[in-house]
DRENRODO-889446 format. One record per atom (N, C-alpha, C): z, y, x. Coordinates in steps of 0.2 Angstrom, whole numbers, plus 2048, in hexadecimal, padded with zeros to 3 digits. Atoms other than C-alpha are relative to their C-alpha. Layout:
<zators>
ZYX/...
</zators>
This chain:
<zators>
7FE7FA7FD/9F29EF98A/7FA803803/8067FD7FD/9E59FC990/803803806/7FF7FD7FA/9E4A059A0/8058067FF/7FC7FA801/9EBA15998/8077FE7FE/7F9803802/9FAA0A991/8047FF807/7FD8027F9/9FDA049A3/802807804/7FE7FA7FD/9FDA169AA/8068037FD/7FA7FE804/A09A1B99C/8077FD802/7FA8047FE/A15A0D9A1/802801807/7FF7FE7F9/A14A119B3/804807800/7FE7F9801/A17A239AF/8088007FE/7F9800803/A27A1F9A5/8057FC805/7FC8047FB/A2DA129B2/803804806/7FE7FD7FA/A2DA1D9C1/8018087FF/7FE7F9801/A30A2E9B8/7FB805803/8057FC7FD/A20A359BE/7FB8037FB/8057FD805/A12A409B6/7FB7FB7FF/805805802/A04A379AE/7FB800805/8057FF7FB/9F8A3E9BB/8027FB807/7FE8047FB/A03A369C9/8007F87FF/800807802/A05A259C0/7F87FE800/807802800/9F2A259BD/7FD7FF807/8028017F9/9EFA279D0/8037FA803/7FD8067FE/9FBA199D3/7FC7FA7FE/804806803/9F2A0D9C7/7F9800803/8068007FE/9E1A129CD/8007FE808/8008027FA/9E6A0F9DF/8017F9801/7FF807800/9EC9FE9DB/7FA7FC7FE/806803802/9DC9F99D2/7FB801805/8057FF7FB/9D1A019E0/8027FB806/7FE8057FA/9DB9F69ED/7FE7F97FE/802807802/9D89E69E3/7F8800800/808801800/9C59EA9E1/7FE800807/8028007F9/9C39EE9F3/8017F9804/7FE8067FE/9CC9DE9F8/7FB7FB7FE/805805803/9C19D49EC/7F9801803/8077FF7FD/9B19DC9F3/8007FD807/8008037F9/9B69D7A05/8027F9800/7FF807801/9B99C59FE/8077FE802/7F98027FF/9CC9C6A01/8037FE7FA/7FC802805/9D99BE9F7/8068057FF/7FB7FB801/9E69C99EF/8067FB7FC/7FB804803/9F79C09EB/8068047FF/7FA7FC802/A059C89E2/8057FB7FE/7FB805801/A149BD9E3/8048017F9/7FD7FF807/A1B9B99D1/7FB8027FB/8057FE805/A0B9BF9C9/7FA7FC800/806804800/9FC9B79CF/7FC802806/8057FE7FA/9ED9B89DB/7F98017FD/8077FE801/9DC9C09DA/7FC7FD805/8058027FB/9CD9B89E3/7F98007FC/807800802/9BA9B79E1/7FE7F8800/803807800/9B19A79DC/7F8801800/8088007FF/99E9A39E0/7FE7FD7FA/803803806/9949A09D0/7F97FE803/8068027FE/9849969D4/7FA8037FC/8067FE804/97399C9CF/7FE7FB7FB/802805805/96B9949C0/7FA8037FC/8067FE804/95C9959B4/8038017F9/7FE7FF806/96199E9A4/7FA8017FB/8067FE804/9579A4995/8028067FC/7FF7FA805/9559B498B/8007FD7F9/7FF803807/95C9B097A/7FB8037FB/8047FD804/9509BC972/7F97FD800/8068027FF/9409B6979/7FF7F8802/8008067FD/9459A5980/7FD7FF806/8038007FA/93D9A9990/8057FE806/7FB8027FA/9459A19A0/801805805/7FE7FA7FC/94E9AD9AB/8047FD806/7FC8027FA/9549AA9BD/806804800/7F97FD7FF/9679AE9BE/8027FF807/7FF8017F9/96B9B19D0/8087FE801/7F98017FF/97C9AB9D8/804807801/7FC7FA7FF/98A9B79D8/8077FE800/7F8801800/99D9B99DB/8038037FA/7FC7FD806/9A99BC9CD/807800802/7F97FF7FF/9BB9C29CD/8037FA7FC/7FC806803/9C89B49C9/807802801/7F97FF7FF/9DA9B69C5/8047F97FE/7FC807801/9E69A79C6/808803800/7F97FE801/9F89AB9BF/8047FB804/7FB8047FD/A079A59C8/8047FC7FB/7FC804804/A139989C2/8058047FC/7FB7FC803/A209A59BF/7FD8047FA/8037FC806/A149B09B4/7FF7FB7FA/802804805/A0F9A19AA/8077FE7FC/7F9801803/A2299D9A7/8028057FC/7FE7FB804/A269AE9A2/7FC8027FA/8057FF806/A179AF996/8027FB7FB/7FE805805/A1C99F98E/8078007FE/7F97FF802/A2F9A398D/8008057FA/8007FB806/A2A9B1980/7FE7FC7FA/801804806/A259A3974/8067FF7FC/7FA802804/A3099B967/8057FC804/7FA8037FC/A4199596D/7FF7F9801/800807800/A3D983969/7FB7FE806/8058027FB/A2E983975/803802807/7FD7FE7FA/A3898B983/8067FB802/7FA8057FF/A4797F982/7FD7F9801/8028077FF/A4696D989/8017FC7F9/7FF804806/A4596097B/8077FD800/7F9802801/A5695B974/7FF7F8801/800808800/A5A948978/8057FE7FB/7FB802804/A6393F96B/8067FC803/7FA8037FD/A7493896E/7FF7F9801/801808800/A75926974/8037FD7FA/7FD804805/A78919967/8077FE801/7F9802800/A8A915963/8007F8802/8008077FF/A8D90496C/8057FC7FD/7FB804803/A9D900963/7FE8007F9/802802807/A988F8953/8057FD7FC/
</zators>
């Protein structure tokens, strides 16, 4: 799904114009970006959480020349899906994988 698809979905869901739906989607994304820049954690119950993680600096190399390059430390965005989201995604698979395994009936003790 692209951002344009998401705007279209919001537009359909709330019966708004495409321009209004685009403003809503942009506002949500801008809010997430601002919070991550401020090193805040964003938690959406039933969906997941966004946060930043610190990546250490390291010595890399230029693949073209083989020259060593110093890669500075940086923060990267990280998304952790909620348990509910994982279950919803996995429920869309085959019915056999979503259902608990069947237990065989107990052996007949009357012989």
